[in-house]
N, C-alpha and C positions, 0 to 999 in steps of 0.2 A: 804970537808964535811960540810953539812948544818943540823943543829938540829932543828926542827920545833915543837913547843909545840901543844899538841892537843888542849889546850884551845884557842890558837890563831887561829887555823882553825874553831872551834865552833864560836867563837866572829865574825870572818870575814864572814862566812856563813850566821849567823843571822843578822848582819848589812847590807849586801848586799840584802837580801831578804825584809828587811824593806825598804831599800833605793830604789829598784826597784818597791815596792809597790805604791809609791807616786811619783816618779820622772821618766817621760819619758826620754829615750835617748834624747839628744838635736837634734841630727842628725834626729831623727824621727819627733820631733816637727817642724823642719825647712822644712822637706820634705811635711808635711801635710799643712803647711802654704803656700808653694809654689804650691800645688795643689789646695788649696782654692782660691788663686788669680786667677789661671787659669781657675777655674770651670765655666762653662755656665749654668749648670743645677741648678736651685734654690734650688730645693730639696736636691741635694747632697752637695751644698754649705752651706746649713744651717745645715746640719749633720755634716759636718766637722768644722764648727763654734762652735757647742756644744761639739765636741771632744777637741778642742783647748782651750775652755773656762774651760771645766772640768779638763784639764791637768793642767793648771795654779793653778786653785782652790785646786788641790791635793797637788801640790808642796807647796803652801802657808800653807795648813791646815794639811799637813802629814797624809792624810787619802787616802785609795786605789783608784786607777784610776778606778778599776772595781769591781764589788761585787764578781766576781769569781776570787779569788787571786791565783787560778792556782795549777797545780800539778808541784812539783819542778824537774827540771832537772839539773844536775850538770855534767860538763866535767872537770875531772882533769887530768893535765900532771904532772906526779911526776918524778923529777929529779932522776938519778940513784944515785947521791951522797946525797941524802936526807936521814936523819935518823929522826926517830919519838921520841918525849919525852911524851909518853902516854902508857896507858895500853889497850886502846880501840882500835878497827880496825878503818880504814879511813872511812868506810861507817857509823860506829856508831857516828864518830865525826861529819860527815856531818848531819846525821839525827838529833843530838842534837841540831846543829845550826838551824836546820829547825823549830824543836820543840820550840826552845826559840824565834824565829822570831814570830811565828804564834800565840804565847800566850802572846806576850808581852802586858801588861795592857794599855799602851797609844794609841796603834795602833792594836788592835787584828785583825788578819787576818782570813778569813773564812776558816774553815777546811773543805776540800771537798773530802778527800781521804777514800775510803772505802776498808776495808779488805774483804776477801772472795768474790771477784767480781762476781763469778757465783753462789753464794749461798746466804748468809745472808746480805751481802753487808752492814757491819756494819762500821760507821764512827770510824776512828781511833782517832778521836778528836784533834789531833795536827798537822794534814797534813802529817805525815809521813807514810810511808818512801818515800824518793825521789827516782828518777830514776837516777842512777849514772854511768857515764861512766869513766873509769880509764885507763891511759896509762903510761907506764914507758918510759921515753926519757932520753937522755944524759942531763946532767947539775945538778945544784945544787940548784934549787929553785922549788917551787910548783906553777903552773899556774892554775887558776880556772876560769872557766865560769859558771856564775850561771843564771838561767833562771826560770820564773814561768809562765806556759802556761795554758790559760783558756780551759775549755773543748769544747766551741763552736768551737773555731777553730782547736783545736786538733782533734775533731771528723770529720773534712773534709779532713784529711789525705788520700792520696792515693798512690797506689803502682801499678806498670804495669811491667810485664815481656815482654817487646817488642821483635820482631824479629830485628836483627842487621840491617836490611835494613830499618826499620820503621823511620818515622820522629818524633823526640822528640818534635818540635814545634807543629806539628799537633795534637800530643797526648795532650799536655798541653791546646791547643786552644779547644780542645773537651771536656776536663776533667773540666776545671774551671767552666763552665757554670752549671755543674752538682752539684757543690758544694753549690749552692745558695748563700745567703747572710749571713748565720749563723756564718761565720768565720769573721764577722764585717770588711769588706773593707771600708776604703783603708788600706792595709797592705803590708806585704812582702811575697814573694814565696820563700820557700827553696827548692831547688832541688838537689837529689843525684843521680848521674849517675854511674853505674858500680858495680864492686865488686859482692856481692850476694843480695839477697832480704833484709836480715836484715842490710847489709852493706850499701845499699842505703839509707834505711830509717834514719840510725843514721847519715849519711852525711847530708842529707836534714835538719835534726834538728840542727846539729852543724852549719850548713852555715848561720843559721838565727842569730848567734851570732856576725856576722860582722856588721860594721856600713853602713849605707846607702850612696852609691857613685855612684849611676847609671848615674846621670847627668855629673859628672866628667869623667866617662868612656865614655859617649856620646861625650863629648867635646874633648878628645884626641883621641879617636878611639879604636878599639879593636886590641889587640896584639896577640890573640890566638883564637882557636875554642870556648872555654868555654866563653870568653868575647863576642865574636859574638853571641853565644846562649842566653846570658844574654839579649842583646840588642833586638834581634829578638823575644824573648818571651815577654819582657817587652812591646814591641810595639803591638805585636799580641793580648795580654791579655787586654791592654787598649783600643784597637779597639773594643773589645766585647760591650762596652758601659754599662757594669754592673753598675759601678759608686759606690759612697760612700754609704755604706748600702744596696746596691743592687738597689737603687732608680733610677738608670740611670744617666750616666754622663761620663765625659772625663777621670777621674782617677780611676782605681780599684786597681792597684798595684803601690806602691811607689819605689819598688825595686824588683829585681830578683837576688838571690843568688845561686851558683852552686858549689858543690864539685864533684870530680869524683875520680875514682879509677879502676884499671885494672880488666877486667872481662873476663870470659869464652869466647871463639869464637863463641859459639852458644847462648850467651846470651846478652841482653841489659836491665838490671834493671833500671827502672826510678822511683824514689820516688818523691813526692810532698808533702810538709808541709805547710800550711800558717801560718803566724803570723797575729794577729789581731791588731785593733786599740788601744789595751792596750798592746802594745809591751814592754816586761819587760826583761831585761838582764844586767848583769854588769860582768866585768872582773877584776881580781886582781891577783897579784903575791906575795906570800909569801917568804922571804928570810931568815928566822929566826930571824928577828929583832923585830917581834911583830906581831900583827894583821894589816890587811889591813886598809888603811887610804883612805876612799872613799870620794872624794871633791864633795859636793853639787853644782849643777849648780846655776847661778845667776837668780834670778826671771826677771831681764831685759832680759834673753835669749828668754823669751816667748814673741810672738807678742800680741799687743793690739787688741783683736777681741771683737766686740760687736754683739751678736745676737739680732737683732731687731726683735719684734712682730710687724708684719705688720698689715695693716687696714683689711685684709681678714681673719685674725685669728678668730676663733670662740671659745668663752668661753662657757663651759658647766657645768651644775650642776648635778653631777651624782646622788645626792639625789631625783632628780625630773625628771629624763630622761624618756622619753617615747620611745616606739617603733617607733611612727610616727615621731619624731625627728630625730632619727637615720637614718631613711630613706632619710632624706635631706642631709646627708653627702656625699660629693663628694670624689672620689678617688684622693689621693695626697693632700688633704686639711690639714691644720694644725689645730689641736684642742688643747685648753687648759682645762685640766681637773680639775674640783674642786668637793670636797665632799668626800664620803667614797666609797673605793673599796676594794675589797677581794683580797688575793693573794693565789697562789696555783702552784706547779709545779708538776714534775713527780711522786714523791711518794705520794703527796696528791691526785692527780688525779687516781692513782691506788687504793688508798684506796677508794675514793668516787664512783668509778665505781665498786668495790667489794660491797659496801654498797647497792648501788642501785640494783645490781643483787640479792641480797639477801632480798631484800625488806624491808631494814632498813632506817630509816629517816636520812638524813644528818645532820650534826651537826651545819650546817649554812644554811639558806635560801638563794638560789641563784636567785630566780625569780626578773627579771628585774635589775639584777645587772651586774657589770663588775668585771673580774678576771684577775690579773696582774701576769704574768709568772715571778717570781723573787724569789731568795734565798737571802736575804739581808745579809750583814755583821752586826755583833753585834754593838750597839751603845756605844760610849765613851762620857764621859763628859755630855754635855747638849743635845745631839742629840736624836731625836726621834727614829732614825733608822740610821744604818751605810750605806755606798754606796750600791744603790739599782738599779742597771741597770737590764735590761730585760734579760732572758735566752731565748735560741733558741726555737722558737715556734713551728717547726715541730715535735719536741718530743711528743707534746701534740696532733697532729692530729689525732690519732688513738681513742682518748677519746672524741673528739669533737662533734661528731653527738649525741652521748649519753647524753652529758653534756647539749647540746641545747634542746634536745627532752625531757629530763627527769626532767630538773631543772629549766627551764624558764631563764636560763642565757641569757643576752642580748648582752654582748660584751666582747672581750678578748684583752689584751694588752701583746705585746711580742717583740721579737726581730726578724728581718728577714722575709722571706717568709712564707706563708702557702702552703701545697701540695695540690693536687687536691680533696682528700677526705675532707679536712677541707674547702676548697672554697665551694664546693658542699653543704656542711652541713651549711655554713653561708648564702648561697643563699637560700637554702630551708627554713631557719627559719626566714629570715630576719634580721639577726644578723649582727654584724660588727666586724672587726679586726683591732686594731689600733697598730701602730708600734713606740716604743721608740727607742731612739738611744743607740746602743750598744757602749761601750766605753765612756759614759758619766754617769757613776754611781753615782758619788758624786754629780754632777749638778742635777740629777734627785731627789737624797735624800733630797736635800734642800727644794724640794716642799712638802716633806711629814711632815706634822705638828705633827702626833701622829700616833702611831703604837701600836697595841694590838694583842696578839695571841688569837685567838678565836676558834681554833680547831686543834687537832692533835699535841699538844705540844712535844710530844716524837719524833717527826721528826726533831727537831731542826730547822736548817734554812729552812728546806722545809715544816714547819708548814703553817697552814692558818692563815695569819694576817688579820687584818682589817686596812687599811692606810687612814687616812683624809689628803687630798691633796689640794694644792693651786697652780693653774697654771702649772700644770704638762704637758710639751708639748709632743705631740703625733702626728703622722701622719695617716691619713686614708689609710690603706694599703689594706684592702679588704672591699668594700662597700656591703650594704645589697643586692645588685643585683649580687654580686660575681665577680666583677671587681677588679682584683689584679695589683697594681702598680709595683710590683716586675716583673711583665709579660709585662706591657705595658711600663714602664719607660726604661728598657734596650733595648727593641725592637726599640723604638723611637730614642734613641741616638746612637744604632748601625747603624741604617739608616742614621742619621746625620753625623756621623763620616765617614762612607763609602762614602757619598755625598762629603765630605771636601776633602777626599783622591782623589776622581776622578776628583775635580776641580783643585787641585794642579797639577795632572798629565796633 
């Protein structure tokens, strides 16, 4: 019989969530580094360099890898011989750990969880409640997997009820391109096969808790059908040429994980959940001897990567920018932004659109300015702002035409691709869309010298800020003529990969 104190679980969950907020799993770091060394696409290589540099900076500074510090998912395997020394439920213990982690003054994590999701969508302020999966198993220990999953990757989750004769590989090949780049590749794909619809989804999520080992599997060879599928899907997805951040390249996924379960003879449920470049998870076991002891990795485990600003990089002054200058920017070009920009994401855009419809004057003049789609982490110590990486830009697509037409906005900055309606609006008004690297939030924040809330303070992290930036790196993702590198890049690299395969054959 093992007695586990409630306070030990609370402390362990809190410590694990802080730990994973700034330490990437080293297997992930190594996998990105190997992909970086192999990569032939310069745009993708630069993106992975920023991800690796950001990763080491976060480990050194103990600050979040990504501004989206995630929705917490916890898998608990409770031994049948475990007894509890607490008057709280296990769920309450886990949620108290989440609360303490996200409110820790030295490293406050962004609270992103909204209650009443179909109604008021009111922030719970402490990132609770977590999503908890609990299983009673033989034994006398408590095994815990803790993960923090960003909304950009979680929103790309897919479920299909295939026919038993359908090809799982073909479905994944067809599905991954529809996910765009908002899930921040390179990352992992978690796949659940079988059971029922909800079982497949839970298995896909749980599979992402496993370490990256696809190259070891390739070296020794598959020993069953699931391992064969992992290798087939890994090769098929990377051959799509989507690449890091969707810019086109050789590596889109670092690993493919699969869990399966018996299913009905008439069914083939298949779930797919991606993990992003801010992969965050930890595993610990409580045996009644006290809270978990998570051992920090050595900073020597990170590769030495230098992201060099080349001669072709253009520095621009946002305080003096003109539409004529924007028209000279080429798709795929690297720009270093300097000067003042505004921020705003979903809630702020919704409020601005409503004000424009009602004939009200906006609280901030947008004419000739750039807006950055971001919801930053609160600053600590001497920071101007906490980690401030971009959020998924397609969520703002439906607002883009009105914003460009009614406000005189000149440019937008965000994560991943833009959809057809946004691209058409950008082309119509001669605007531009710039992409910042998802998964490099702390690195981006170092370019922000000053941050001031200028509108909608009641929206918290979704308020409109004015940032003053120095050499903030971005890529021209949609130019003023409507050319999108998220369309041209993957197409170019898919063709190159196919040509290489034909040459080998």
